[in-house]
C-alpha positions, 0 to 999 in steps of 0.5 A, spaced: 351 630 402 356 633 407 356 631 415 361 633 420 360 626 423 358 619 419 357 613 424 358 606 421 353 601 425 347 602 429 348 597 434 348 599 442 355 602 441 353 607 435 347 609 438 350 611 445 355 615 441 349 618 436 345 620 442 351 623 445 353 627 439 346 629 438 347 634 445 351 638 440 349 642 433 354 637 430 351 634 423 351 627 424 349 621 420 349 614 422 349 608 416 347 602 417 348 596 413 341 592 415 334 595 415 334 597 423 337 598 428 340 593 433 340 588 428 347 585 429 351 583 435 346 588 440 340 584 438 342 577 441 346 577 447 345 575 455 342 582 456 346 583 463 348 589 466 355 587 468 358 590 475 365 590 473 369 585 477 371 581 471 375 586 467 383 586 468 384 593 472 386 598 469 383 596 461 378 600 457 373 594 459 374 595 466 373 603 466 367 603 461 364 597 464 363 600 471 362 607 469 357 604 464 353 600 469 352 606 473 349 610 467 344 605 465 339 606 471 338 613 470 338 612 463 333 607 464 328 612 467 329 617 462 329 613 456 324 608 458 327 602 457 326 595 461 332 595 467 332 591 473 337 591 479 337 584 480 344 582 482 349 577 480 352 571 483 359 568 480 358 560 483 364 556 485 362 548 486 369 546 488 374 548 494 379 549 488 376 554 485 375 559 491 382 562 489 378 565 483 372 568 487 377 571 491 381 573 485 374 576 482 373 580 488 380 584 488 379 586 482 372 589 483 375 592 488 381 595 484 375 596 479 371 600 484 365 596 484 361 597 490 358 592 495 361 586 493 361 580 497 364 573 498 358 569 500 358 561 503 354 556 502 348 557 506 347 564 504 347 562 497 342 557 498 338 562 502 338 566 496 337 561 490 334 554 493 334 551 486 342 551 485 346 545 486 347 544 494 354 542 492 356 550 492 361 551 496 362 559 495 360 565 490 361 572 489 355 576 490 355 583 486 349 587 488 350 592 483 349 587 477 342 588 473 339 585 467 336 590 461 332 589 455 338 590 450 334 591 444 329 596 448 336 600 450 339 600 444 332 603 440 331 608 445 338 611 444 337 611 437 330 614 437 333 620 442 338 621 437 334 620 431 328 626 435 335 630 436 336 631 429 341 625 427 340 621 421 339 614 420 340 611 413 338 603 413 340 598 408 346 602 406 352 597 407 359 601 408 364 599 402 369 605 401 372 610 405 377 614 402 381 621 404 377 627 401 381 633 403 381 634 411 376 629 411 373 622 409 368 620 403 364 614 405 361 610 399 363 615 393 357 619 397 357 621 404 362 627 405 364 628 413 370 630 417 369 625 422 368 617 421 366 613 427 367 605 426 362 602 430 361 596 425 361 590 430 364 584 427 365 587 421 369 593 425 376 590 422 373 591 414 372 598 416 379 599 419 383 595 414 379 600 408 384 606 412 389 603 416 396 599 413 396 596 420 391 591 419 386 589 425 382 582 426 376 581 429 374 574 430 366 573 430 365 568 437 358 564 437 354 563 443 347 559 442 342 561 448 335 557 450 329 562 452 324 559 456 317 561 458 314 565 463 312 558 467 320 558 469 321 564 472 321 561 479 328 558 477 332 564 479 332 571 480 339 573 480 344 572 474 348 566 475 354 565 473 359 560 473 367 561 474 369 564 468 374 561 462 379 565 457 373 564 452 368 568 456 363 568 463 361 561 461 354 558 461 348 562 465 342 562 467 339 569 468 332 572 468 330 577 463 326 583 464 320 580 461 319 575 465 322 569 461 329 565 463 335 565 459 340 559 459 347 559 455 351 561 451 356 557 447 362 560 446 365 557 439 370 562 434 368 561 427 370 564 420 363 567 418 361 573 420 353 572 419 354 565 422 348 565 427 345 558 425 344 554 432 347 546 433 345 540 436 352 540 439 352 547 442 345 545 445 348 539 448 354 544 451 348 548 455 344 543 458 351 539 461 354 546 462 347 548 465 347 542 469 353 544 474 349 550 476 342 546 476 340 540 476 332 541 475 331 546 469 325 546 465 327 545 458 320 543 456 318 550 457 323 553 451 320 557 447 325 559 442 332 558 441 338 563 437 345 565 437 348 571 437 356 574 435 361 577 439 366 581 436 373 578 439 379 583 439 386 580 438 388 583 444 383 582 449 380 590 450 376 594 447 380 598 441 377 606 442 382 610 438 383 615 433 387 610 428 387 615 422 386 623 422 378 623 423 377 616 423 375 613 430 375 605 431 370 603 436 371 595 435 372 589 439 366 590 443 365 584 446 362 583 453 362 587 457 360 591 451 352 592 452 353 595 459 359 599 457 355 602 451 353 609 454 360 610 457 363 608 450 358 613 447 360 618 452 368 617 451 367 617 444 363 624 443 368 627 448 374 625 443 369 628 437 367 634 441 374 636 443 377 636 435 370 639 432 369 644 438 361 644 436 356 648 440 350 646 443 344 643 440 339 648 444 333 644 442 335 638 445 330 634 448 333 629 454 327 624 454 325 620 450 317 617 450 316 610 452 311 605 449 305 604 453 304 597 456 296 596 457 297 589 460 301 593 466 296 598 467 290 597 472 283 595 469 281 603 470 287 606 467 286 601 460 279 603 460 281 610 460 287 609 455 282 605 450 277 611 450 282 615 448 284 610 443 280 605 441 286 601 438 289 599 445 283 595 446 285 590 440 290 585 442 293 582 437 299 578 440 295 573 445 302 570 448 305 577 450 298 581 450 300 586 445 295 591 443 294 594 436 295 601 439 302 599 441 304 596 434 302 603 430 306 606 435 312 602 434 310 604 426 310 611 428 316 613 431 323 617 428 326 610 427 319 606 425 318 599 425 318 596 418 319 588 419 316 583 424 322 583 428 322 591 428 316 590 432 317 584 435 323 587 438 319 594 440 313 591 443 314 584 443 309 582 438 311 574 436 316 574 443 311 569 446 309 562 446 307 561 439 313 566 436 309 569 432 305 563 429 298 567 431 299 574 430 304 575 424 299 575 419 296 581 423 302 585 425 304 584 417 297 587 415 298 593 420 305 595 418 303 594 411 297 599 413 301 604 417 308 605 412 303 604 406 307 598 403 304 593 400 302 586 404 306 581 400 313 586 401 313 586 408 320 582 411 321 578 417 328 582 417 333 584 412 331 583 404 333 576 404 327 575 409 321 576 405 315 572 408 310 571 401 314 570 395 308 568 391 301 567 390 297 560 392 295 556 386 298 562 381 299 560 374 295 553 375 291 550 371 285 545 372 282 539 368 274 538 368 
């Protein structure tokens, strides 16, 4: 099989690159080791669209963060994923920290971030009354926002697939070899160019082709997710003063009406180490109490951990490491915010080299999911008349209908697992975390994908839900 471009990784960076390349007539393929897009770093993060004041001026992080955050609002309209421009505050609770606030403000000015202001106590408490009244000052970034991270990733991947990019799942990359003027991947895929967007595994891919070794450290971040009932505690994204390990523990709304509290920042050796810990959650509680004392932890509906791909030298690594091999590595925060700009940058590098023509059939807009619970009664009734499956509620916590789940299973990149459905239409994302709706969702996936019910997975191949039949092989005495 021969291609012009092969992308390793279907996270938000790989999908953004794929979408940009789908505007050309290049034959592009994406290889992903997991069973779906958005299965690694991209699925478990804060969902923050950073304004761009934190990165050191002149770095790729600074340039791509500002550009990406400017692109996302329009992309959200075109690709139909959830985004809100809610603004952010970096909070300072001691006068000694004012110098850091002023430094961030100056960085933001140099990076071209519009609208930044330093606020004093009275104005901050008027905006966010639940903040501890020991607050001294804050940096306000009105252009910051929040986004559904899986919604954005899936939307870009679907749009790429709709426009001809091929996605292959359950396919880890194990070998990359020179093949004439191009590359041979896994002994099977011939390609002119390779893009390494493998997240925390990007160093492994790089080291297959380069004598100059790369080291990516997995930095674990643990989070609490609070139920909709906690939504009133804040409307802006609330940061503490950043440290060398990151932006610290934040409290932020999500685009779906929840509250996120976290993350920790722990460097680990295991690149799949997404376990949660009591020590991590103790740290979150203690740190978040600096921002806000009355956090309703009794409304926690789930906890989780994600991994950040931390590079050795602090900045994103986006460069042609070998002829036709482009590293897109070390894409830690603000990687989500930067992703559209990363896609743009890498696509330009490839276009300059391969000089393709345009995809004359390119369709810019991606069809979004219909959300019946957001419709008025008349519009929902009309939808049910058109398709009765939109009248059957499967997930009660999030009011998700059968019609939405069927839609998720019938896209160019279909949902094939419980988590795949969950990330697309939120069945199982609510208070009971799938306790009631999972069996019915499994039935729908099995029916729509024409696969056995007992083969349905939670996520990857190691997450089978049904492992046998109850009392199978049992004998009974009378």
